[in-house]
C-alpha positions as CSV (number, residue, x, y, z in Angstrom):
1,X,7.4,-0.5,11.6
2,X,4.3,1.3,10.3
3,X,5.9,4.7,10.5
4,X,8.8,3.2,8.6
5,X,6.5,2.0,5.9
6,X,4.9,5.5,5.5
7,X,8.5,7.0,5.1
8,X,9.2,4.6,2.3
9,X,6.0,5.6,0.4
10,X,6.5,8.0,-2.6
11,X,5.4,11.4,-1.3
12,X,3.4,12.1,-4.5
13,X,1.6,8.8,-4.3
14,X,0.9,9.4,-0.6
15,X,-0.5,12.8,-1.4
16,X,-2.7,11.6,-4.3
17,X,-4.1,8.8,-2.1
18,X,-4.8,10.9,0.8
19,X,-6.5,13.6,-1.4
20,X,-8.6,10.8,-3.0
21,X,-9.7,9.4,0.4
22,X,-10.5,12.9,1.8
23,X,-12.0,14.7,-1.3
24,X,-13.6,11.8,-3.1
25,X,-14.5,9.1,-0.3
26,X,-15.1,11.6,2.4
27,X,-12.7,10.5,5.0
28,X,-12.3,12.8,8.0
29,X,-9.2,13.4,10.1
30,X,-9.9,10.6,12.4
31,X,-10.5,8.1,9.6
32,X,-7.2,9.2,7.9
33,X,-5.4,8.8,11.2
34,X,-6.8,5.2,11.5
35,X,-5.6,4.3,8.1
36,X,-2.2,5.8,8.7
37,X,-1.7,3.8,11.9
38,X,-3.8,0.6,11.8
39,X,-4.2,0.0,8.0
40,X,-1.3,1.7,6.3
41,X,-1.1,-0.8,3.6
42,X,-4.2,0.8,1.9
43,X,-2.0,3.8,1.3
44,X,0.3,1.7,-0.8
45,X,-2.5,0.6,-3.3
46,X,-2.8,2.4,-6.6
47,X,-5.3,5.3,-6.5
48,X,-7.1,3.8,-9.5
49,X,-7.7,0.6,-7.8
50,X,-9.0,2.3,-4.6
51,X,-11.3,4.5,-6.8
52,X,-12.6,1.4,-8.6
53,X,-13.6,-0.1,-5.3
54,X,-15.2,3.1,-4.0
55,X,-17.1,3.6,-7.3
56,X,-18.5,0.1,-7.1
57,X,-19.8,0.7,-3.6
58,X,-21.1,4.1,-4.7
59,X,-23.0,2.5,-7.5
60,X,-25.0,0.6,-4.9
61,X,-26.3,3.8,-3.6
62,X,-23.9,4.0,-0.6
63,X,-23.5,7.8,0.0
64,X,-20.1,9.5,0.4
65,X,-20.4,9.6,4.2
66,X,-21.4,5.9,4.4
67,X,-18.6,4.9,2.1
68,X,-16.1,6.5,4.4
69,X,-17.7,4.8,7.3
70,X,-17.8,1.3,5.4
71,X,-14.2,1.6,4.1
72,X,-12.9,2.7,7.6
73,X,-14.8,-0.1,9.4
74,X,-13.5,-2.7,6.9
75,X,-10.5,-1.4,4.8
76,X,-9.8,-5.0,3.8
77,X,-12.4,-4.3,1.2
78,X,-9.7,-2.1,-0.5
79,X,-7.6,-5.2,-0.9
80,X,-9.8,-6.7,-3.4
81,X,-10.1,-5.8,-7.1
82,X,-13.3,-4.3,-8.3
83,X,-13.8,-7.3,-10.6
84,X,-13.7,-9.8,-7.7
85,X,-16.2,-7.6,-5.6
86,X,-18.4,-7.2,-8.6
87,X,-18.5,-11.0,-9.1
88,X,-19.7,-11.4,-5.5
89,X,-22.4,-8.8,-6.0
90,X,-23.5,-10.3,-9.2
91,X,-23.9,-13.6,-7.5
92,X,-26.0,-12.0,-4.9
93,X,-28.1,-10.1,-7.4
94,X,-28.8,-13.3,-9.1
95,X,-30.2,-14.6,-5.9
96,X,-32.7,-11.8,-6.0
97,X,-31.1,-9.0,-3.9
98,X,-31.7,-5.5,-5.3
99,X,-29.0,-2.9,-5.5
100,X,-30.5,-0.9,-2.6
101,X,-30.5,-4.1,-0.5
102,X,-27.0,-4.8,-1.3
103,X,-26.0,-1.2,-0.5
104,X,-27.7,-1.4,2.9
105,X,-26.1,-4.9,3.6
106,X,-22.7,-3.3,3.0
107,X,-23.5,-0.5,5.4
108,X,-24.8,-3.0,8.1
109,X,-21.9,-5.5,7.7
110,X,-19.1,-4.5,5.4
111,X,-16.9,-7.5,6.0
112,X,-19.3,-9.8,4.0
113,X,-17.7,-8.3,0.9
114,X,-14.4,-9.9,1.9
115,X,-15.7,-13.4,2.2
116,X,-14.9,-15.9,-0.5
117,X,-17.6,-16.5,-3.0
118,X,-17.1,-20.2,-3.5
119,X,-16.1,-21.1,0.1
120,X,-18.3,-18.9,2.1
121,X,-21.1,-17.0,0.3
122,X,-22.3,-19.7,-1.9
123,X,-22.3,-22.5,0.7
124,X,-24.1,-20.4,3.2
125,X,-26.8,-19.6,0.7
126,X,-27.0,-23.2,-0.2
127,X,-27.4,-24.0,3.5
128,X,-30.3,-21.6,3.8
129,X,-31.9,-23.1,0.8
130,X,-31.6,-26.7,2.2
131,X,-33.4,-25.6,5.3
132,X,-36.2,-24.1,3.3
133,X,-35.3,-20.4,3.1
134,X,-35.5,-19.4,-0.5
135,X,-36.7,-16.8,-2.9
136,X,-38.1,-13.6,-1.3
137,X,-37.5,-15.0,2.3
138,X,-33.8,-15.6,1.4
139,X,-33.4,-12.0,0.2
140,X,-35.4,-10.6,3.2
141,X,-33.2,-12.7,5.6
142,X,-29.8,-11.7,4.1
143,X,-30.9,-8.0,3.8
144,X,-31.8,-8.0,7.4
145,X,-28.9,-10.2,8.7
146,X,-25.9,-10.0,6.5
147,X,-23.7,-11.0,9.4
148,X,-25.0,-14.4,8.7
149,X,-22.2,-14.8,6.3
150,X,-19.8,-14.4,9.2
151,X,-21.4,-17.0,11.3
152,X,-20.0,-20.5,11.8
153,X,-22.5,-23.1,10.6
154,X,-20.7,-26.1,12.4
155,X,-21.7,-24.9,15.8
């Protein structure tokens, strides 16, 4: 089924997408192969949307090689529009996290960018604040342990 999907893609679009991923994001052959076989849906996205997401992550100081790592580890990030991701990052900046900290958080635990702002990120920060973690301690904790956003609080 995945190979079928690849054959249905416009060859010009496929070439442009692969050139973008290799030349601008820094994907290597293994990462391209992974996308082809595991996450082929990414290849259907318009290049301008992929570029906007990549540029947003680059703007946080995530180097080319680390962007390739992050986007291979969590290609679902490509499924979001840059505006949606920027809203999540703006919310975290308003909590006191710096650009550098956000970039490091993305490298440590890329999936946190895919979590819903209103149903996951905000409630988990509110939980931390209710138990007395706020201000600089909140930023330090989230920077050190961004995987907290992926934890189940009900257990």
